[in-house]
C-alpha positions in Angstrom: 0.0 0.0 0.0 1.5 3.4 -1.0 2.4 5.7 1.9 -0.3 8.3 1.1 -3.0 5.5 1.2 -1.7 4.2 4.5 -1.9 7.8 5.9 -5.5 8.2 4.8 -6.4 4.8 6.3 -4.8 5.6 9.7 -6.6 9.0 9.7 -9.9 7.4 9.1 -9.3 4.8 11.9 -8.3 7.7 14.2 -11.6 9.4 13.3 -13.6 6.4 14.3 -12.0 5.9 17.7 -11.2 9.4 18.7 -12.9 12.8 18.1 -11.3 14.9 20.9 -9.4 18.2 20.9 -6.1 16.5 19.7 -7.6 14.9 16.6 -5.6 17.1 14.2 -2.4 16.6 16.1 -2.9 12.8 16.0 -3.5 13.0 12.2 -0.3 15.0 11.8 1.6 12.4 13.9 0.2 9.6 11.7 1.4 11.4 8.5 4.9 11.9 9.8 5.1 8.4 11.2 3.9 6.6 8.0 5.9 8.8 5.7 9.0 8.2 7.9 8.9 4.4 7.6 8.5 4.3 3.8 11.1 1.6 2.9 12.5 3.7 0.0 13.1 6.7 2.2 14.8 5.0 5.2 18.6 5.1 5.7 20.2 1.9 4.8 23.4 -0.1 5.9 24.7 -2.6 3.4 26.8 -5.4 5.1 29.3 -7.1 2.7 30.9 -10.5 3.5 33.6 -12.0 1.3 34.6 -15.6 0.5 37.9 -17.6 0.7 41.2 -16.8 -0.9 40.5 -13.1 -0.9 40.5 -10.1 1.3 37.2 -8.9 -0.2 38.7 -6.6 -2.9 35.3 -6.5 -4.6 34.0 -4.5 -1.5 35.7 -1.4 -2.9 34.2 -1.6 -6.4 30.7 -2.2 -5.0 31.0 0.5 -2.3 32.1 3.0 -5.0 28.8 2.4 -6.7 26.6 2.0 -3.6 28.0 5.1 -1.9 26.6 7.3 -4.6 23.2 6.4 -3.5 21.4 8.8 -1.1 21.0 7.4 2.5 23.1 4.3 1.9 26.3 3.3 3.7 28.5 0.2 3.5 29.9 -1.9 6.2 32.9 -4.1 5.3 32.7 -7.5 7.1 36.1 -9.3 6.9 37.6 -12.4 8.6 41.0 -12.6 7.0 42.5 -14.6 4.2 41.1 -18.2 4.2 42.8 -20.8 2.0 41.1 -23.9 0.4 42.5 -26.4 3.0 41.2 -24.5 6.0 37.8 -24.1 4.1 37.4 -27.9 3.5 39.2 -29.6 6.4 39.4 -27.3 9.4 36.4 -26.9 11.7 38.4 -24.7 14.1 39.3 -22.3 11.4 35.7 -22.1 10.2 34.7 -21.3 13.8 37.2 -18.5 13.9 35.9 -17.1 10.8 32.3 -17.3 12.0 33.3 -15.5 15.2 34.9 -12.7 13.2 31.8 -12.3 11.1 29.6 -12.3 14.2 31.8 -9.5 15.7 31.4 -7.5 12.5 27.6 -8.0 12.6 27.4 -6.8 16.2 29.5 -3.7 15.3 27.2 -2.7 12.5 23.9 -3.4 14.3 25.0 -1.8 17.6 26.3 1.5 16.3 23.9 4.1 17.9 23.5 5.9 14.6 22.3 2.7 12.9 19.5 1.8 15.2 16.7 3.2 13.0 18.2 2.0 9.7 17.4 -0.9 7.4 20.0 -3.5 7.0 20.9 -5.3 3.8 23.3 -8.2 3.4 25.5 -9.1 0.3 27.7 -12.3 0.8 29.8 -14.4 -1.5 31.0 -18.0 -1.4 32.1 -19.0 2.1 30.6 -15.7 3.4 27.2 -17.0 2.5 27.7 -20.0 4.7 29.0 -17.9 7.6 26.1 -15.5 7.3 23.5 -18.2 7.1 24.7 -19.9 10.2 24.9 -16.7 12.2 21.4 -15.8 11.1 20.1 -19.2 12.3 21.7 -18.8 15.7 21.2 -15.1 16.3 17.6 -14.1 15.7 18.2 -10.4 16.8 20.0 -9.8 13.5 17.3 -8.6 11.1 18.2 -8.0 7.5 15.5 -6.5 5.2 17.1 -7.7 2.0 19.7 -10.4 1.4 21.7 -11.2 -1.8 23.9 -14.3 -1.9 26.2 -15.2 -4.8 28.5 -18.2 -5.3 26.7 -19.7 -2.3 28.0 -22.8 -0.6 25.0 -23.1 1.7 22.9 -26.2 1.6 20.2 -26.1 -1.1 17.7 -27.2 1.6 18.4 -24.2 3.9 15.0 -23.2 5.4 14.8 -19.5 4.9 11.0 -19.7 5.6 11.5 -21.0 9.2 14.0 -18.3 10.4 12.6 -16.0 13.1 14.6 -13.2 11.6 14.0 -14.0 7.9 14.3 -11.1 5.5 11.3 -9.0 4.6 11.9 -9.4 0.9 12.6 -12.8 -0.7 16.3 -13.8 -0.7 18.0 -13.2 -4.0 20.4 -16.1 -4.8 22.7 -15.4 -7.7 23.7 -18.7 -9.3 26.6 -19.2 -11.8 25.9 -22.1 -14.1 29.6 -22.4 -14.9 30.5 -22.2 -11.2 32.1 -25.5 -10.1 33.3 -24.4 -6.7 29.9 -25.0 -4.8 29.7 -28.4 -6.4 33.3 -29.2 -5.3 32.6 -27.9 -1.8 29.6 -30.1 -1.5 31.3 -33.1 -2.9 34.3 -32.8 -0.5 32.4 -32.2 2.7 29.3 -32.9 4.6 29.0 -29.2 5.6 28.5 -27.2 2.4 26.0 -27.2 -0.4 25.9 -26.3 -4.1 23.1 -23.6 -3.9 25.5 -21.2 -5.8 25.2 -23.4 -8.9 22.0 -25.4 -8.6 19.9 -22.9 -6.5 18.0 -23.0 -3.2 14.8 -24.9 -2.9 13.2 -22.1 -0.8 14.5 -18.8 -2.2 14.4 -16.7 -5.4 17.2 -18.0 -7.6 18.6 -16.0 -10.5 20.9 -17.8 -13.0 23.8 -16.3 -15.0 26.3 -17.7 -17.4 29.0 -17.0 -14.8 31.9 -18.6 -13.0 32.5 -18.1 -9.2 33.5 -14.4 -9.1 32.0 -13.0 -12.2 29.3 -11.0 -10.3 31.6 -8.3 -9.3 31.4 -5.8 -12.1 29.7 -2.4 -12.4 27.4 -3.3 -15.1 26.1 -6.2 -13.0 25.6 -4.0 -10.0 23.7 -1.5 -12.0 21.4 -4.0 -13.7 20.6 -6.3 -10.8 21.7 -5.1 -7.3 21.1 -1.4 -7.4 17.3 -1.8 -8.3 16.9 -4.3 -5.5 18.7 -2.1 -3.0 16.8 1.1 -3.9 13.4 -0.2 -4.9 13.2 -3.9 -3.9 12.9 -4.7 -7.6 13.8 -8.2 -8.8 15.2 -7.9 -12.4 15.0 -11.2 -14.2 18.0 -12.7 -15.9 17.5 -14.0 -19.5 20.0 -16.8 -18.7 17.6 -18.3 -16.1 15.1 -19.5 -18.8 17.8 -20.5 -21.4 20.4 -22.1 -19.2 21.4 -25.7 -20.2 21.0 -28.7 -18.0 23.9 -29.6 -15.8 26.1 -32.3 -17.0 25.2 -35.7 -15.5 28.5 -36.0 -13.7 27.9 -32.6 -12.0 24.3 -33.6 -11.2 25.5 -36.7 -9.4 28.1 -34.7 -7.4 25.5 -32.1 -6.5 23.2 -34.7 -5.0 25.8 -36.5 -2.8 27.5 -34.7 0.1 31.0 -36.0 0.6 31.1 -38.1 -2.6 34.4 -36.6 -3.7 35.8 -37.1 -0.3 35.1 -40.8 -0.3 36.5 -41.1 -3.9 39.7 -39.3 -2.9 40.0 -41.4 0.3 39.4 -44.6 -1.7 42.0 -43.6 -4.3 44.6 -42.8 -1.6 44.0 -46.1 0.2 44.1 -48.0 -3.2 47.4 -46.3 -4.1 48.9 -47.1 -0.7 48.0 -50.8 -1.1 49.5 -50.9 -4.6 52.7 -49.2 -3.3 52.8 -51.8 -0.4 52.4 -54.7 -2.8 55.1 -53.4 -5.1 57.5 -52.8 -2.2 56.8 -56.3 -0.8 57.5 -57.9 -4.2 60.6 -55.8 -4.6 61.9 -56.9 -1.2 61.2 -60.6 -2.0 63.1 -60.3 -5.2 
């Protein structure tokens, strides 16, 4: 409902329940209040969370574009350089990264000047997993809009059951040429391939992209700026025209830890072969 219609509606309700000397003042208060909470007029904080093997260099290019918008500020959420081995095999390092992101969320939300602002979240790769886990465990963090890209969160993540679920449908940017989410899912029991195949319970938007192709000014301008400023979901032509995933990739995307078992089996087989060769060599 447009703000002016809401104002008229509130005024009519006030007229039904109150007809005293402060009627005009109450009507003015209703007008100021409703106009003030119009989503497009409220101040906004955009929180950015990066992925692994980077310090979030794309923050600067995106902030340069977002900072030109009225009433929008950017909060960088970093947790340090995170290599592939830490990402796949180390739970302790993942916990450390999660704690760093949690501290950054608290810093953004607890700033006195941010208390009446709307919060938006844009996260990439491992940053999507950290963000999703924190939102699940900390219902006091309320984001109005969320954009994920290159996500490694489980495809079954239940956005609809979150107490602090965003007020707008989650935008999940998927790269149909992005193999990293498939690899992350195949090597672990922790991650998912939602950055390639999509979420089951969110609005997926597919692009002919690899893992980090989202970070370009023309992409921001076409897809992210309309969502940030107006809540508009701009469709991608590639979504309807995208090819089916190759059968090998589909198998990997359906089986958590399948690559892990394959690699473990190959290592064990190689060790057995080496042992047999070494035993034969010693006998000779």
